[in-house]
C-alpha positions as a Markdown table, in Angstrom:
| # | Residue | x | y | z |
|---|---|---|---|---|
| 1 | Met | -2.7 | -37.2 | -31.1 |
| 2 | Ser | -4.3 | -34.3 | -33.5 |
| 3 | Gln | -6.5 | -34.7 | -36.3 |
| 4 | Asp | -5.6 | -33.3 | -39.2 |
| 5 | Trp | -8.2 | -30.3 | -40.1 |
| 6 | Thr | -11.3 | -31.1 | -42.5 |
| 7 | Pro | -14.1 | -29.0 | -43.7 |
| 8 | Ser | -16.6 | -28.1 | -41.0 |
| 9 | Ala | -19.9 | -30.5 | -40.7 |
| 10 | Ser | -22.0 | -27.8 | -39.6 |
| 11 | Pro | -24.4 | -26.0 | -42.1 |
| 12 | Glu | -24.2 | -22.7 | -40.2 |
| 13 | Leu | -20.6 | -23.0 | -40.5 |
| 14 | Arg | -20.5 | -24.0 | -44.3 |
| 15 | Ala | -22.9 | -21.1 | -44.8 |
| 16 | Val | -20.5 | -18.5 | -44.3 |
| 17 | Val | -17.9 | -19.5 | -46.6 |
| 18 | Gly | -17.8 | -16.9 | -49.2 |
| 19 | Leu | -19.3 | -13.8 | -47.6 |
| 20 | Thr | -17.7 | -10.7 | -48.5 |
| 21 | Gly | -17.4 | -8.1 | -46.5 |
| 22 | Arg | -17.6 | -4.1 | -46.8 |
| 23 | Val | -15.1 | -2.9 | -49.3 |
| 24 | Gln | -12.4 | -0.5 | -47.1 |
| 25 | Arg | -10.1 | 1.8 | -48.0 |
| 26 | Val | -6.5 | 1.2 | -46.3 |
| 27 | Glu | -4.1 | 4.4 | -46.0 |
| 28 | Leu | -0.5 | 4.1 | -44.9 |
| 29 | Ser | -1.1 | 7.4 | -42.9 |
| 30 | Glu | 1.4 | 10.1 | -42.5 |
| 31 | Glu | 1.1 | 9.4 | -38.6 |
| 32 | Arg | 1.8 | 5.5 | -39.2 |
| 33 | Arg | 4.5 | 6.5 | -41.6 |
| 34 | Thr | 6.0 | 8.6 | -38.8 |
| 35 | Thr | 5.9 | 5.7 | -36.4 |
| 36 | Leu | 7.4 | 3.4 | -38.3 |
| 37 | Arg | 10.1 | 5.7 | -39.0 |
| 38 | Arg | 10.8 | 6.0 | -35.0 |
| 39 | Thr | 10.7 | 2.4 | -34.9 |
| 40 | Val | 12.8 | 1.3 | -37.7 |
| 41 | Gly | 15.0 | 4.1 | -38.1 |
| 42 | Glu | 15.4 | 7.7 | -39.9 |
| 43 | Glu | 16.6 | 4.8 | -42.6 |
| 44 | Phe | 12.8 | 4.1 | -43.5 |
| 45 | Tyr | 12.0 | 4.8 | -47.2 |
| 46 | Asp | 8.7 | 4.5 | -48.8 |
| 47 | Glu | 9.9 | 1.8 | -51.0 |
| 48 | Thr | 10.3 | -0.2 | -48.4 |
| 49 | Thr | 6.8 | -0.3 | -47.5 |
| 50 | Thr | 5.0 | -4.0 | -47.4 |
| 51 | Leu | 1.5 | -5.0 | -47.1 |
| 52 | Ala | 2.0 | -5.8 | -43.5 |
| 53 | Asp | 2.6 | -1.5 | -42.8 |
| 54 | Phe | -1.1 | -1.1 | -44.2 |
| 55 | Cys | -2.7 | -4.2 | -42.7 |
| 56 | Pro | -0.4 | -5.5 | -39.5 |
| 57 | Asp | -3.6 | -7.2 | -38.4 |
| 58 | Pro | -5.8 | -9.3 | -41.0 |
| 59 | Leu | -8.2 | -10.6 | -38.9 |
| 60 | Val | -9.2 | -7.5 | -36.8 |
| 61 | Leu | -9.1 | -5.8 | -40.7 |
| 62 | Ala | -11.5 | -8.4 | -42.0 |
| 63 | Leu | -13.8 | -8.4 | -38.8 |
| 64 | Asp | -14.0 | -4.7 | -39.5 |
| 65 | Ser | -15.4 | -4.9 | -42.9 |
| 66 | Gly | -18.3 | -7.0 | -41.1 |
| 67 | Leu | -17.7 | -10.2 | -41.4 |
| 68 | Pro | -18.9 | -12.8 | -38.7 |
| 69 | Arg | -16.6 | -14.6 | -36.0 |
| 70 | Ser | -18.4 | -17.5 | -34.7 |
| 71 | Ala | -18.0 | -18.3 | -31.0 |
| 72 | Arg | -20.3 | -21.3 | -30.8 |
| 73 | Leu | -18.0 | -23.8 | -29.1 |
| 74 | Gly | -16.8 | -21.3 | -26.1 |
| 75 | His | -14.0 | -19.4 | -26.6 |
| 76 | Ile | -12.2 | -17.3 | -29.1 |
| 77 | Val | -8.8 | -16.8 | -30.1 |
| 78 | Asp | -6.4 | -15.3 | -32.8 |
| 79 | Gly | -5.0 | -18.0 | -34.9 |
| 80 | Gly | -2.1 | -16.3 | -36.5 |
| 81 | Ser | -1.7 | -13.9 | -39.6 |
| 82 | Glu | 0.3 | -14.2 | -43.2 |
| 83 | Trp | 1.3 | -11.5 | -45.5 |
| 84 | Glu | 1.3 | -12.0 | -49.3 |
| 85 | Gln | 2.8 | -9.3 | -51.1 |
| 86 | Leu | 2.9 | -9.7 | -55.2 |
| 87 | Ala | 3.6 | -6.5 | -56.0 |
| 88 | Pro | 5.8 | -2.9 | -54.4 |
| 89 | Leu | 3.4 | -0.8 | -52.8 |
| 90 | Ser | 3.6 | 2.9 | -53.1 |
| 91 | Pro | 2.3 | 4.9 | -50.2 |
| 92 | Gly | -1.3 | 6.2 | -50.3 |
| 93 | Val | -4.4 | 3.9 | -50.4 |
| 94 | Leu | -5.3 | 0.5 | -50.8 |
| 95 | Thr | -8.3 | -0.8 | -51.6 |
| 96 | Ala | -9.0 | -3.9 | -49.5 |
| 97 | Val | -11.8 | -6.9 | -50.1 |
| 98 | Ser | -12.3 | -9.4 | -47.3 |
| 99 | Arg | -14.0 | -12.7 | -47.2 |
| 100 | Ile | -14.2 | -16.2 | -45.4 |
| 101 | Thr | -12.8 | -18.7 | -47.6 |
| 102 | Glu | -12.8 | -21.8 | -45.3 |
| 103 | Val | -14.1 | -23.1 | -42.1 |
| 104 | Val | -12.6 | -26.1 | -41.0 |
| 105 | Glu | -11.9 | -28.4 | -37.7 |
| 106 | Arg | -10.3 | -31.2 | -35.7 |
| 107 | Thr | -9.9 | -32.3 | -32.6 |
| 108 | Ser | -7.0 | -31.3 | -30.2 |
| 109 | Ser | -4.7 | -33.9 | -28.6 |
| 110 | Ser | -6.6 | -32.9 | -24.7 |
| 111 | Gly | -10.3 | -33.9 | -27.0 |
| 112 | Arg | -11.2 | -30.6 | -27.4 |
| 113 | Arg | -13.1 | -29.7 | -30.3 |
| 114 | Met | -11.5 | -27.2 | -32.3 |
| 115 | Ser | -13.1 | -24.6 | -35.6 |
| 116 | Arg | -10.7 | -22.1 | -37.6 |
| 117 | Thr | -12.1 | -19.5 | -40.0 |
| 118 | Cys | -9.9 | -18.0 | -42.8 |
| 119 | Tyr | -10.4 | -14.4 | -43.5 |
| 120 | Glu | -8.6 | -13.7 | -46.6 |
| 121 | Thr | -8.5 | -9.9 | -47.5 |
| 122 | Thr | -6.9 | -8.9 | -51.3 |
| 123 | Phe | -5.6 | -5.7 | -51.6 |
| 124 | His | -5.7 | -3.6 | -55.2 |
| 125 | Asp | -3.8 | -0.2 | -55.4 |
| 126 | Gly | -4.8 | 3.0 | -57.3 |
| 127 | Arg | -5.1 | 1.5 | -60.7 |
| 128 | Gly | -6.9 | -1.8 | -59.7 |
| 129 | Ala | -3.6 | -3.8 | -59.6 |
| 130 | His | -3.7 | -6.7 | -57.1 |
| 131 | Val | -0.8 | -5.9 | -54.8 |
| 132 | Gly | -1.3 | -8.4 | -52.1 |
| 133 | Thr | -3.1 | -10.9 | -49.7 |
| 134 | Thr | -3.5 | -11.5 | -45.9 |
| 135 | Arg | -4.7 | -14.0 | -44.2 |
| 136 | Gly | -6.0 | -13.7 | -40.5 |
| 137 | Phe | -7.3 | -17.0 | -38.9 |
| 138 | Gly | -9.9 | -17.0 | -35.9 |
| 139 | Leu | -9.9 | -20.2 | -33.7 |
| 140 | Asp | -13.2 | -21.3 | -31.9 |
| 141 | Val | -12.1 | -23.8 | -29.0 |
| 142 | Glu | -14.7 | -26.1 | -26.8 |
| 143 | Gly | -14.3 | -25.5 | -23.4 |
| 144 | Ala | -10.8 | -23.5 | -23.4 |
| 145 | Thr | -10.7 | -21.2 | -20.3 |
| 146 | Pro | -8.1 | -17.9 | -20.6 |
| 147 | Ala | -6.0 | -19.6 | -17.7 |
| 148 | Asp | -5.4 | -22.8 | -19.7 |
| 149 | Gly | -4.3 | -20.8 | -22.9 |
| 150 | Gly | -7.2 | -21.5 | -25.1 |
| 151 | Ala | -6.0 | -24.2 | -27.4 |
| 152 | Ser | -4.1 | -27.7 | -27.3 |
């Protein structure tokens, strides 16, 4: 049976909690809008734009800001994403600030140690209003190989 996630005991990993990446400007470009229109049909309107359109992969965006990614256990994998939209978005540019908010660990049912890092990015519109938050999770898994799928 797997344990619950607990804060990392590693001083090295605890030290990264609170690190902030470089401020980024994220734009829903005309090319991206055209791709969305082709994907969802001509009924796509700018009013339906979501935070996921601006940031389809929160982990990649946070890493692009310069935040570090731990690989001390041997195998890193994507641990999923979350999007929390707080206000309607208008097409244009959003300001994104990414930071590491949590590093937790547990042991899987197969006995592998796992470390999960939460990369949280807040988005503000041109007026400075907080319009949403995304979270991307990076997993570092002990002794996993690509052939066995990474984590248990």
